[in-house]
N, CA, C and O atoms as CSV, one atom per row, in Angstrom:
chain,resi,resn,atom,element,x,y,z
A,1,MET,N,N,6.942,10.801,-2.465
A,1,MET,CA,C,5.688,11.053,-3.124
A,1,MET,C,C,5.927,11.503,-4.568
A,1,MET,O,O,5.100,11.252,-5.445
A,2,LEU,N,N,7.035,12.153,-4.807
A,2,LEU,CA,C,7.317,12.588,-6.178
A,2,LEU,C,C,7.587,11.394,-7.089
A,2,LEU,O,O,7.221,11.410,-8.264
A,3,ILE,N,N,8.225,10.360,-6.547
A,3,ILE,CA,C,8.484,9.160,-7.353
A,3,ILE,C,C,7.172,8.476,-7.706
A,3,ILE,O,O,6.981,8.054,-8.847
A,4,ALA,N,N,6.267,8.363,-6.739
A,4,ALA,CA,C,4.971,7.735,-6.994
A,4,ALA,C,C,4.176,8.538,-8.024
A,4,ALA,O,O,3.519,7.958,-8.888
A,5,ALA,N,N,4.231,9.849,-7.938
A,5,ALA,CA,C,3.523,10.692,-8.912
A,5,ALA,C,C,4.125,10.524,-10.303
A,5,ALA,O,O,3.399,10.482,-11.296
A,6,GLY,N,N,5.449,10.427,-10.374
A,6,GLY,CA,C,6.106,10.219,-11.659
A,6,GLY,C,C,5.737,8.884,-12.281
A,6,GLY,O,O,5.508,8.800,-13.488
A,7,LEU,N,N,5.677,7.835,-11.461
A,7,LEU,CA,C,5.270,6.525,-11.973
A,7,LEU,C,C,3.831,6.555,-12.475
A,7,LEU,O,O,3.518,5.962,-13.507
A,8,ASN,N,N,2.971,7.235,-11.758
A,8,ASN,CA,C,1.582,7.343,-12.198
A,8,ASN,C,C,1.477,8.097,-13.520
A,8,ASN,O,O,0.682,7.724,-14.383
A,9,LEU,N,N,2.263,9.147,-13.685
A,9,LEU,CA,C,2.255,9.881,-14.948
A,9,LEU,C,C,2.772,9.002,-16.085
A,9,LEU,O,O,2.257,9.057,-17.202
A,10,HIS,N,N,3.779,8.202,-15.799
A,10,HIS,CA,C,4.310,7.283,-16.812
A,10,HIS,C,C,3.250,6.264,-17.222
A,10,HIS,O,O,3.098,5.966,-18.407
A,11,ARG,N,N,2.525,5.736,-16.254
A,11,ARG,CA,C,1.465,4.766,-16.549
A,11,ARG,C,C,0.321,5.412,-17.319
A,11,ARG,O,O,-0.239,4.797,-18.225
A,12,LEU,N,N,-0.030,6.642,-16.968
A,12,LEU,CA,C,-1.090,7.345,-17.697
A,12,LEU,C,C,-0.685,7.591,-19.144
A,12,LEU,O,O,-1.495,7.430,-20.057
A,13,ASP,N,N,0.567,7.981,-19.350
A,13,ASP,CA,C,1.058,8.214,-20.702
A,13,ASP,C,C,1.010,6.919,-21.513
A,13,ASP,O,O,0.601,6.932,-22.674
A,14,ALA,N,N,1.418,5.818,-20.921
A,14,ALA,CA,C,1.384,4.537,-21.619
A,14,ALA,C,C,-0.051,4.143,-21.932
A,14,ALA,O,O,-0.317,3.572,-22.990
A,15,TRP,N,N,-0.979,4.439,-21.031
A,15,TRP,CA,C,-2.385,4.086,-21.262
A,15,TRP,C,C,-2.981,4.944,-22.371
A,15,TRP,O,O,-3.726,4.444,-23.213
A,16,TRP,N,N,-2.650,6.251,-22.372
A,16,TRP,CA,C,-3.185,7.150,-23.394
A,16,TRP,C,C,-2.640,6.822,-24.782
A,16,TRP,O,O,-3.368,6.917,-25.770
A,17,THR,N,N,-1.374,6.439,-24.863
A,17,THR,CA,C,-0.773,6.140,-26.159
A,17,THR,C,C,-0.891,4.661,-26.530
A,17,THR,O,O,-0.387,4.228,-27.566
A,18,GLU,N,N,-1.563,3.894,-25.670
A,18,GLU,CA,C,-1.774,2.451,-25.862
A,18,GLU,C,C,-0.450,1.717,-26.061
A,18,GLU,O,O,-0.345,0.815,-26.892
A,19,THR,N,N,0.549,2.115,-25.291
A,19,THR,CA,C,1.856,1.472,-25.300
A,19,THR,C,C,1.924,0.507,-24.125
A,19,THR,O,O,1.685,0.916,-22.989
A,20,PRO,N,N,2.239,-0.745,-24.361
A,20,PRO,CA,C,2.334,-1.661,-23.218
A,20,PRO,C,C,3.517,-1.297,-22.323
A,20,PRO,O,O,4.604,-0.995,-22.815
A,21,ILE,N,N,3.305,-1.325,-21.029
A,21,ILE,CA,C,4.352,-0.991,-20.072
A,21,ILE,C,C,5.378,-2.120,-20.022
A,21,ILE,O,O,6.582,-1.865,-19.991
A,22,GLY,N,N,4.918,-3.335,-20.015
A,22,GLY,CA,C,5.811,-4.482,-19.953
A,22,GLY,C,C,5.004,-5.734,-19.664
A,22,GLY,O,O,3.834,-5.663,-19.289
A,23,THR,N,N,5.620,-6.838,-19.837
A,23,THR,CA,C,4.937,-8.092,-19.556
A,23,THR,C,C,5.388,-8.609,-18.208
A,23,THR,O,O,6.476,-8.287,-17.731
A,24,THR,N,N,4.556,-9.397,-17.618
A,24,THR,CA,C,4.910,-10.003,-16.347
A,24,THR,C,C,5.589,-11.336,-16.603
A,24,THR,O,O,5.495,-11.893,-17.696
A,25,HIS,N,N,6.263,-11.833,-15.605
A,25,HIS,CA,C,6.964,-13.103,-15.717
A,25,HIS,C,C,5.951,-14.245,-15.730
A,25,HIS,O,O,5.030,-14.273,-14.913
A,26,ILE,N,N,6.119,-15.175,-16.647
A,26,ILE,CA,C,5.255,-16.352,-16.727
A,26,ILE,C,C,6.087,-17.554,-16.294
A,26,ILE,O,O,7.166,-17.798,-16.834
A,27,SER,N,N,5.582,-18.295,-15.326
A,27,SER,CA,C,6.330,-19.444,-14.829
A,27,SER,C,C,6.412,-20.525,-15.891
A,27,SER,O,O,5.639,-20.529,-16.850
A,28,ARG,N,N,7.346,-21.437,-15.716
A,28,ARG,CA,C,7.526,-22.516,-16.681
A,28,ARG,C,C,6.281,-23.393,-16.752
A,28,ARG,O,O,5.903,-23.854,-17.829
A,29,LEU,N,N,5.650,-23.620,-15.614
A,29,LEU,CA,C,4.446,-24.453,-15.594
A,29,LEU,C,C,3.308,-23.778,-16.355
A,29,LEU,O,O,2.594,-24.439,-17.109
A,30,ALA,N,N,3.130,-22.479,-16.168
A,30,ALA,CA,C,2.082,-21.756,-16.891
A,30,ALA,C,C,2.374,-21.724,-18.383
A,30,ALA,O,O,1.462,-21.859,-19.199
A,31,ARG,N,N,3.645,-21.544,-18.743
A,31,ARG,CA,C,4.030,-21.523,-20.157
A,31,ARG,C,C,3.759,-22.879,-20.804
A,31,ARG,O,O,3.311,-22.946,-21.948
A,32,LEU,N,N,4.034,-23.962,-20.067
A,32,LEU,CA,C,3.774,-25.297,-20.568
A,32,LEU,C,C,2.277,-25.497,-20.788
A,32,LEU,O,O,1.873,-26.094,-21.785
A,33,GLY,N,N,1.463,-25.008,-19.874
A,33,GLY,CA,C,0.019,-25.092,-20.030
A,33,GLY,C,C,-0.471,-24.339,-21.246
A,33,GLY,O,O,-1.379,-24.801,-21.937
A,34,LEU,N,N,0.126,-23.168,-21.522
A,34,LEU,CA,C,-0.260,-22.386,-22.686
A,34,LEU,C,C,0.136,-23.109,-23.969
A,34,LEU,O,O,-0.608,-23.088,-24.950
A,35,GLU,N,N,1.313,-23.752,-23.965
A,35,GLU,CA,C,1.760,-24.472,-25.159
A,35,GLU,C,C,0.893,-25.698,-25.417
A,35,GLU,O,O,0.604,-26.014,-26.571
A,36,LEU,N,N,0.476,-26.387,-24.369
A,36,LEU,CA,C,-0.351,-27.568,-24.535
A,36,LEU,C,C,-1.762,-27.220,-24.984
A,36,LEU,O,O,-2.409,-28.005,-25.676
A,37,ALA,N,N,-2.238,-26.046,-24.592
A,37,ALA,CA,C,-3.594,-25.628,-24.956
A,37,ALA,C,C,-3.668,-25.175,-26.394
A,37,ALA,O,O,-4.743,-25.203,-26.992
A,38,ALA,N,N,-2.562,-24.762,-26.961
A,38,ALA,CA,C,-2.566,-24.238,-28.332
A,38,ALA,C,C,-2.615,-25.318,-29.369
A,38,ALA,O,O,-2.624,-25.026,-30.565
């Protein structure tokens, strides 16, 4: 439970300071779709 509380505090801090936590993985097919749409 302490680990979960620590992660929540980390996420709250990132939200308050408007710091992105990280990006998610984008598949090759989705990336290709984004490139074709641009």
